[in-house]
N, C-alpha and C positions, 0 to 999 in steps of 0.2 A: 359233831362229835369232837371230843377233846383230842388234842394231839398227844398221843401216849408216848411217842419217842422221846419227849423232853421231860418225862417224869423222872424224879430222882430214883436211883437204884434202891431196891428194898434191902433193908438190913435187919437182922434179928433185933427185936425190941422196938423198931420204928413205929409200930402200930399199937403197942401196949397201952399208950395213953388213951386210946379210944374206948377202952373198957371202963374208964373213969369219967368219960365225957357226960356232961349234964344232958346232952341231947340224946344220949343212948336210949333207944326205944321210942323216941318221939316220932311223930308223923313227919316224914321228910318234906311234905308240902309246906311246912312252916319255914323251910330253909331255901327252897328252890321255887322261883316264880313260874306260874303257868304261862303258856304262850299268850302274848298280847297283854299281859298285866302291866299297868302303868299307873302313874299318879298316886292318889291317896290309897288305893288298894295295895299297891306295891310297898309304899312307905309303911303302911300298917303291918303288913306281913313281915317286913324287915325288922320293924321295932319289936314285934313278938319274938322273932328269932334271936335278936340281940339281947332281949331280956333273959332268955334261956342261957345264952352265952355269958352274960354278965355274972352268973353264979357258978360258972364252970371252973373246976379246979385245974383243967388242962387247956385253958383258952390260949395260952402262949404257944403250946405245942401245936395246937390246931392251926393257929395263924401262921406259924413258921412253915408247917407242911404245905398249907395252901399257897403261900408265897413261893416256896421252892418248886412246887408242882405247877405254878402259874394256873391254879384252878380257875377255869373260866365261868363257873356257875355257882350260884348259891351264896349263902352267908356262912363263912368259915372264920373261926377265931374272933367272932364279934364284928366282922367287917364284911361289907357288901362287895360285889365284884368291882364297882367303881372305886370304892375306898382302897381295895387292894391294889388296883391299878395305879392309884395315886402314890401309894407306898412304894411300889416297884419303880415308879418314875422318879422317885426322890422328892416328890412334892410335899410329903409329910414324913415325920419320924414315926417309928413304931408306937410311940407313946402319944402322938398328936391326935 
């Protein structure tokens, strides 16, 4: 379970961007891996999720939220968990 004490404090308007998200109404299984998913299956699912993200008008909002919340699961803002961890560690820039 995610550590909810470290989530950013909610503010009016913080979630408005989600109403415009390209993933809105999509099957969440596209964005979150099932237990024990690895290798080609995981890469394929992440590519599918990222293709939805690539046409999203609020991809930057989504990624900023996921980084601020240190979201430990799923594809958010066009980035996988591992990619977000690299961003947080300073290994890559947000545009990298």
